C-alpha positions as CSV (number, residue, x, y, z in Angstrom):
1,M,29.5,75.2,-116.6
2,E,32.6,76.3,-114.6
3,A,32.6,73.3,-112.4
4,T,32.4,70.9,-115.5
5,S,35.3,72.8,-117.3
6,A,37.3,72.6,-114.2
7,F,36.8,68.8,-113.8
8,L,37.7,68.4,-117.4
9,D,40.7,70.2,-117.0
10,I,41.9,68.0,-114.2
11,V,41.0,64.8,-115.9
12,S,42.9,65.9,-119.2
13,D,45.8,66.9,-117.4
14,W,45.9,63.6,-115.6
15,L,45.6,61.6,-118.8
16,W,47.8,63.4,-121.1
17,N,50.6,64.3,-118.4
18,E,51.0,60.9,-116.7
19,I,49.3,57.9,-117.9
20,M,49.0,58.6,-121.7
21,L,52.5,59.7,-122.2
22,V,53.9,56.7,-120.6
23,L,51.5,54.3,-122.3
24,L,52.1,55.7,-125.9
25,M,55.9,55.9,-125.3
26,G,55.8,52.6,-123.8
27,T,53.9,50.8,-126.4
28,G,56.1,52.5,-129.3
29,L,59.3,51.3,-127.7
30,F,58.1,47.8,-127.0
31,L,57.1,47.4,-130.6
32,T,60.5,48.9,-132.0
33,V,62.3,46.7,-129.9
34,G,60.2,43.7,-130.8
35,L,60.4,44.5,-134.4
36,G,64.1,44.7,-134.1
37,L,64.4,48.4,-135.2
38,L,62.4,47.3,-138.5
39,P,60.7,51.1,-138.9
40,I,64.1,52.7,-138.8
41,R,66.0,50.0,-140.8
42,K,63.3,49.7,-143.7
43,L,62.6,53.4,-143.8
44,G,64.0,53.5,-147.5
45,Y,62.0,50.4,-148.4
46,G,58.7,52.1,-147.1
47,F,59.2,54.9,-149.5
48,R,60.3,52.4,-152.3
49,M,56.8,50.8,-151.5
50,L,54.9,54.0,-151.7
51,W,56.0,54.6,-155.3
52,V,56.3,51.2,-156.8
53,G,53.6,49.8,-154.7
54,R,51.1,50.5,-157.2
55,K,51.9,47.0,-158.9
56,H,51.2,45.3,-155.9
57,A,47.9,47.3,-155.2
58,R,46.5,46.0,-158.5
59,K,46.8,42.6,-157.2
60,G,45.2,43.4,-153.9
61,E,41.9,44.4,-152.6
62,G,40.8,47.6,-151.3
63,E,39.2,51.1,-152.3
64,I,41.9,53.4,-152.7
65,S,45.9,53.3,-153.6
66,P,48.6,52.9,-150.8
67,F,49.7,56.5,-151.6
68,A,46.1,57.8,-151.3
69,A,45.7,56.0,-147.9
70,L,48.8,57.7,-146.7
71,M,47.6,61.3,-147.7
72,T,44.5,60.6,-146.2
73,S,45.9,60.0,-142.9
74,L,48.4,62.6,-142.9
75,S,45.6,65.2,-143.9
76,A,44.2,64.7,-140.3
77,T,47.7,64.9,-138.8
78,I,49.7,67.7,-140.6
79,G,48.3,71.1,-139.6
80,T,47.6,72.2,-136.2
81,G,50.2,70.1,-134.5
82,N,52.8,71.3,-136.9
83,I,52.1,75.0,-136.9
84,A,50.8,75.4,-133.4
85,G,51.9,72.5,-131.7
86,V,55.6,73.2,-132.3
87,G,55.0,76.9,-131.3
88,T,53.5,75.6,-128.1
89,A,56.3,72.9,-127.2
90,L,59.1,75.6,-128.0
91,H,57.5,78.1,-125.8
92,L,56.9,75.8,-122.8
93,G,59.6,73.3,-123.1
94,G,62.4,75.3,-124.9
95,P,64.4,74.2,-128.1
96,G,65.0,70.8,-126.1
97,A,61.3,69.7,-126.5
98,I,62.0,69.3,-130.4
99,F,64.6,66.7,-129.4
100,W,61.9,64.6,-127.6
101,M,59.4,65.3,-130.3
102,W,62.1,63.3,-132.5
103,I,62.2,60.6,-130.0
104,T,58.4,60.2,-129.9
105,A,58.4,60.0,-133.7
106,L,61.0,57.4,-134.0
107,V,59.3,55.2,-131.6
108,G,55.9,56.2,-133.1
109,M,56.9,54.8,-136.5
110,A,56.6,51.5,-134.9
111,T,53.3,52.2,-133.4
112,K,51.9,53.3,-136.8
113,Y,53.4,50.5,-138.6
114,A,51.7,48.1,-136.3
115,E,48.4,49.8,-136.5
116,A,48.4,49.5,-140.4
117,V,49.5,46.0,-140.3
118,L,46.8,45.0,-137.9
119,A,44.2,47.1,-139.9
120,V,44.8,45.3,-143.4
121,R,45.1,41.9,-141.7
122,Y,41.9,42.0,-139.8
123,R,39.6,44.3,-142.0
124,E,36.1,43.3,-143.3
125,V,33.8,44.1,-146.2
126,D,30.8,45.7,-145.2
127,A,27.2,45.7,-146.7
128,R,28.4,48.3,-149.2
129,N,31.1,46.0,-150.4
130,M,33.6,48.4,-148.8
131,H,36.7,47.5,-147.0
132,V,36.4,48.6,-143.3
133,G,38.9,48.3,-140.5
134,G,40.7,49.9,-137.9
135,P,41.3,49.4,-133.9
136,M,37.6,48.3,-133.5
137,Y,37.9,45.5,-135.9
138,Y,41.2,44.2,-135.2
139,I,39.9,44.2,-131.5
140,K,37.0,42.2,-132.5
141,N,38.6,39.9,-135.0
142,G,42.1,39.7,-133.4
143,L,41.0,39.3,-129.8
144,G,37.7,37.5,-130.2
145,Q,34.2,38.6,-129.5
146,R,34.4,38.8,-126.0
147,W,36.5,41.8,-126.5
148,R,34.0,43.4,-129.0
149,W,33.0,45.8,-125.9
150,L,36.5,47.3,-126.0
151,G,36.2,48.0,-129.8
152,G,32.9,49.5,-129.1
153,A,34.4,51.8,-126.5
154,F,37.1,53.0,-129.0
155,A,34.2,53.7,-131.5
156,V,32.3,56.0,-129.2
157,F,35.3,57.8,-127.8
158,A,36.5,58.3,-131.2
159,V,33.0,59.7,-132.5
160,V,32.8,62.1,-129.8
161,A,36.5,63.3,-130.3
162,A,35.9,63.5,-134.0
163,F,33.2,66.1,-133.6
164,G,35.7,68.0,-131.5
165,I,39.3,67.8,-133.0
166,G,38.1,66.9,-136.4
167,N,35.4,69.2,-137.0
168,T,34.3,72.2,-134.6
169,V,37.6,72.9,-133.7
170,Q,38.8,73.1,-137.4
171,S,35.9,75.3,-138.6
172,N,36.4,77.8,-135.9
173,S,40.2,77.9,-136.8
174,V,39.5,78.5,-140.5
175,A,36.8,81.1,-139.7
176,D,39.2,83.0,-137.4
177,A,41.6,83.0,-140.0
178,M,39.3,84.3,-142.7
179,D,38.3,86.9,-140.4
180,Q,41.8,88.2,-139.8
181,A,42.9,87.9,-143.3
182,V,40.0,89.5,-145.2
183,G,37.5,90.3,-142.7
184,L,34.9,87.6,-143.9
185,P,32.4,86.8,-141.3
186,F,32.5,83.8,-139.1
187,W,29.0,82.5,-140.3
188,V,29.8,82.9,-144.0
189,T,33.3,80.8,-143.4
190,G,31.1,78.1,-141.7
191,L,28.4,77.9,-144.5
192,V,31.0,77.6,-147.2
193,M,33.1,75.2,-145.6
194,A,30.0,73.2,-144.7
195,A,28.7,73.0,-148.3
196,L,32.3,72.0,-149.7
197,V,32.9,69.3,-146.8
198,F,29.4,68.0,-147.8
199,T,30.0,67.8,-151.3
200,V,33.3,65.7,-150.8
201,I,32.1,63.3,-148.1
202,L,29.1,62.3,-150.3
203,G,31.4,60.5,-152.3
204,G,32.9,58.4,-149.6
205,I,36.6,57.6,-149.0
206,R,37.4,57.5,-152.9
207,R,36.5,61.1,-153.1
208,I,38.0,62.1,-149.8
209,A,41.3,60.3,-150.7
210,G,41.2,62.0,-154.0
211,V,41.2,65.4,-152.5
212,A,43.6,64.5,-150.0
213,E,45.9,63.3,-152.6
214,A,45.7,66.6,-154.1
215,L,45.9,69.1,-151.2
216,V,48.2,67.4,-148.8
217,P,51.3,67.3,-151.3
218,L,50.6,70.6,-152.6
219,M,50.3,72.4,-149.3
220,G,53.0,70.4,-147.7
221,V,55.5,71.5,-151.0
222,I,54.5,75.0,-150.6
223,Y,55.1,75.1,-146.7
224,I,58.3,73.1,-146.8
225,I,59.5,75.5,-149.7
226,G,58.6,78.6,-147.6
227,A,60.7,77.1,-144.6
228,L,63.6,76.0,-146.7
229,A,63.6,79.8,-148.2
230,I,63.8,81.1,-144.6
231,L,66.5,78.5,-143.6
232,G,68.7,79.3,-146.7
233,A,68.4,83.1,-145.8
234,N,69.7,82.3,-142.3
235,Y,71.9,79.3,-143.1
236,T,74.6,80.4,-140.6
237,E,72.1,79.9,-138.1
238,V,71.0,76.7,-138.7
239,P,74.0,74.7,-137.1
240,A,73.5,76.6,-134.0
241,G,69.9,75.8,-133.9
242,I,70.3,72.1,-134.3
243,A,72.8,72.3,-131.5
244,R,70.7,74.0,-129.2
245,I,68.1,71.4,-129.6
246,F,70.4,68.7,-128.5
247,N,72.2,70.8,-125.8
248,D,68.7,71.9,-124.2
249,A,67.3,68.4,-124.3
250,L,69.9,67.4,-121.9
251,S,70.3,70.6,-119.8
252,G,67.4,72.5,-120.0
253,T,66.9,76.0,-121.2
254,A,68.0,79.3,-119.4
255,A,65.6,82.3,-119.6
256,T,66.1,84.8,-122.4
257,G,64.3,87.5,-124.2
258,G,60.5,86.7,-123.7
259,F,61.1,83.1,-123.1
260,A,60.9,82.2,-119.1
261,G,63.0,79.2,-119.3
262,A,62.7,75.4,-118.8
263,G,64.2,72.5,-117.0
264,I,64.7,69.1,-118.7
265,M,61.3,67.5,-117.4
266,M,59.5,70.5,-119.1
267,A,61.2,69.6,-122.1
268,V,60.4,66.0,-122.0
269,Q,57.0,66.6,-121.0
270,W,56.1,69.1,-123.8
271,G,58.3,67.3,-126.8
272,V,56.4,64.1,-126.1
273,A,52.7,65.6,-125.5
274,R,53.0,67.7,-128.9
275,G,54.9,65.2,-130.7
276,L,52.2,62.6,-130.1
277,F,49.3,65.1,-130.6
278,S,51.0,66.0,-134.1
279,N,51.4,62.5,-135.5
280,E,48.6,60.7,-133.5
281,A,50.8,57.6,-133.2
282,G,48.8,55.2,-131.2
283,L,45.6,57.1,-131.3
284,G,44.0,54.8,-133.6
285,S,42.8,57.0,-136.1
286,A,45.1,56.5,-139.1
287,P,44.5,52.6,-139.4
288,M,40.9,53.3,-140.3
289,A,42.5,55.1,-143.6
290,H,44.9,52.3,-144.3
291,A,42.3,49.5,-144.2
292,A,41.0,50.8,-147.3
293,A,44.1,50.6,-149.0
294,R,44.5,48.3,-152.1
295,T,47.3,45.8,-151.3
296,D,48.1,42.0,-151.1
297,D,50.0,42.2,-147.8
298,P,49.4,43.8,-144.5
299,V,53.4,44.6,-143.9
300,R,53.5,46.2,-147.3
301,Q,50.9,48.9,-146.0
302,G,52.5,48.9,-142.7
303,V,55.8,50.2,-144.2
304,V,53.7,52.8,-146.0
305,G,51.7,53.8,-143.0
306,M,54.8,54.3,-140.8
307,L,56.0,57.1,-143.2
308,G,53.1,59.3,-141.8
309,T,54.9,59.8,-138.7
310,F,58.2,60.5,-140.2
311,I,57.0,63.1,-142.5
312,D,54.7,64.8,-140.1
313,T,57.2,65.1,-137.2
314,I,60.7,64.4,-138.5
315,V,60.6,66.6,-141.7
316,V,57.5,69.2,-141.2
317,C,57.8,69.6,-137.6
318,T,61.5,69.9,-137.6
319,M,61.1,72.6,-140.5
320,T,58.8,74.6,-138.2
321,A,61.1,74.4,-135.2
322,L,64.2,75.4,-137.1
323,V,62.3,78.4,-138.7
324,I,61.2,79.6,-135.2
325,L,64.8,79.1,-133.7
326,T,66.8,80.7,-136.7
327,T,64.9,83.7,-137.0
328,G,65.0,84.2,-132.9
329,A,61.3,84.5,-132.8
330,W,61.1,81.7,-130.1
331,E,62.2,84.5,-127.4
332,S,59.4,86.9,-128.2
333,G,57.3,85.4,-125.7
334,E,54.6,84.3,-128.3
335,T,53.2,80.7,-128.4
336,G,51.0,78.4,-130.6
337,A,50.4,79.4,-134.3
338,A,51.0,83.1,-133.3
339,L,54.8,82.3,-132.8
340,T,55.0,80.2,-136.1
341,T,53.2,83.1,-137.9
342,Q,55.6,85.7,-136.5
343,A,58.7,83.6,-137.3
344,F,57.7,82.9,-141.1
345,S,56.7,86.9,-141.3
346,Q,60.2,87.6,-139.9
347,G,62.2,85.3,-142.1
348,L,59.8,85.7,-145.3
349,P,58.4,89.4,-145.2
350,G,55.1,89.6,-147.1
351,P,54.3,86.0,-148.2
352,G,55.5,84.4,-144.9
353,D,52.1,85.2,-143.1
354,A,50.3,83.8,-146.2
355,V,52.1,80.7,-146.0
356,V,51.4,80.0,-142.4
357,A,47.6,81.4,-142.7
358,F,46.8,79.5,-146.1
359,G,48.6,76.2,-144.7
360,L,46.1,76.4,-141.8
361,I,43.1,76.8,-143.9
362,I,44.0,74.0,-146.1
363,F,45.0,71.4,-143.6
364,A,41.9,72.3,-141.5
365,F,39.6,71.8,-144.2
366,S,41.4,68.3,-145.0
367,T,41.2,67.4,-141.4
368,T,37.5,67.9,-141.4
369,L,37.1,65.4,-144.4
370,T,39.3,62.8,-143.2
371,W,37.8,62.8,-139.5
372,A,34.3,62.8,-141.2
373,F,35.6,59.2,-142.7
374,Y,36.7,58.3,-139.3
375,G,33.6,59.2,-137.7
376,E,31.6,57.1,-140.0
377,R,33.6,54.0,-139.6
378,C,33.2,54.0,-135.8
379,L,29.4,54.9,-136.2
380,E,29.1,52.0,-139.0
381,F,30.8,49.6,-136.5
382,L,28.4,50.7,-133.6
383,A,25.3,50.9,-135.7
384,G,25.7,49.7,-139.4
385,V,25.4,51.6,-142.5
386,R,21.7,52.8,-142.3
387,G,22.6,56.0,-140.3
388,L,25.6,57.3,-142.5
389,M,23.7,59.9,-144.3
390,V,22.4,61.4,-141.0
391,F,25.8,61.5,-139.7
392,R,26.8,63.3,-142.6
393,V,24.1,65.9,-142.2
394,V,24.9,66.2,-138.5
395,W,28.6,66.6,-139.3
396,V,28.3,69.8,-141.7
397,I,25.5,71.3,-139.2
398,A,28.2,71.0,-136.4
399,L,30.7,72.6,-138.8
400,M,28.5,75.7,-139.0
401,V,28.0,75.7,-135.5
402,G,31.7,75.4,-134.6
403,A,32.5,78.2,-136.7
404,V,30.7,81.0,-134.8
405,A,30.5,79.3,-131.2
406,S,33.1,79.4,-128.1
407,L,34.8,76.1,-128.0
408,D,36.8,76.1,-125.0
409,L,34.4,73.0,-123.4
410,V,34.7,71.4,-126.7
411,W,38.4,71.3,-126.9
412,Q,38.4,70.2,-123.3
413,I,36.1,67.3,-124.1
414,A,38.0,66.3,-127.3
415,N,41.4,66.2,-125.3
416,V,39.7,63.9,-122.7
417,T,38.3,61.6,-125.3
418,M,41.3,61.4,-127.8
419,A,43.1,59.9,-124.6
420,L,40.3,57.5,-123.9
421,M,40.3,56.3,-127.6
422,A,44.0,55.7,-127.4
423,I,43.8,53.2,-124.3
424,P,41.6,50.3,-126.2
425,N,44.0,50.7,-129.1
426,L,47.3,50.5,-127.3
427,I,45.8,47.5,-125.4
428,A,45.0,45.7,-128.7
429,L,48.5,46.5,-130.1
430,L,50.1,45.2,-127.2
431,L,48.0,41.8,-126.9
432,L,48.4,41.6,-131.0
433,S,52.0,42.5,-131.1
434,P,53.1,38.7,-131.5
435,V,50.7,38.7,-134.5
436,V,52.7,41.8,-136.0
437,F,56.1,40.5,-134.9
438,R,55.3,37.1,-136.7
439,I,54.1,38.3,-140.0
440,S,56.6,40.8,-140.4
441,H,59.6,38.4,-139.7
442,R,58.0,36.2,-142.2
443,Y,57.5,38.8,-144.8
444,F,61.2,40.0,-144.7
445,A,62.6,36.6,-144.3
446,K,61.0,35.9,-147.8
């Protein structure tokens, strides 16, 4: 077991620290330039389509509204990456890491845009008369049958990753939070969470999207209001916090308090890595949700899809980072979720702890729902619709196991398979980029 763990650590470090960061950032930059900075120029248009797109959605095909598709994809990304990921980036890379998270998000918007465009452009209708899509479908239908094996590879890696990052890790986080908050036994949390998740996923994408539509905006608003309250109380420190992010991005961060210091490369490495982990741009997960959206044009869903990266990283991660910086908690030596919790507790004594803990629980719950849907879509691509009920039963059993088990090995496997599922998706995005460029330019030319 120790040998396996050591080997997975080496593979994970190699993939995420070198190859994957270059591939993800390079693909995003290529798409950004090829689209003529479209995601940045059309950000306002994207928000307009999010709210007025219902008119177009009525004329289109699909199971859920564009807004519901966005909330479903966000439910899988907002959470651990925003709360724990920002804390980790600050602890290891210093304030400058946040600048590189922003850069990652700006190029990641183009990646998410392209993923959503291709997901709608090449989606299919399955045996249940449901719209299905995602990287495995735009690989098969966009690149041709000879590339189907690549879509199959994506689906296999995604199913394995789903049981890690989208299942056992989430139930374990909720169980730990409930144990610390009210002393609830881990197995009780696992059982309750499994029952609730099973009730929702039985209803398919419509019920999952309905829950996401309710939970994600609610928890997002509560979290942002809490952050704004802290920033309002420390408003004199906000300009200095922002200035430090920019200064340290270009000069590194000196050791101070409990912080050991970090050079420019550490800021780049941890900012990019945590940014990509937070918004999942290029991973290939979000397009499976966007493929189910009711829309009459792939580009219209693409501009909605790219908002996920903006909201996740530019808005929520920035709020978290500024809270940590303005309260001075980042110098404490804490890291991850503990650092974010300490910052909220200092800035908002009393309810601060509850905001972070409640946020982790709600976001973890919604993440398990969305990743169950992603896992189903991948399994359906591999084996058809007949095994979906078996998958759902296994999914909730894994939730109960994850709540009480030690997950070090699971985390390592999930990290590796997440990188491996991104590679087929990035290959497809690059090869199909002429399609994305052509239909985008044609749409906006009208």
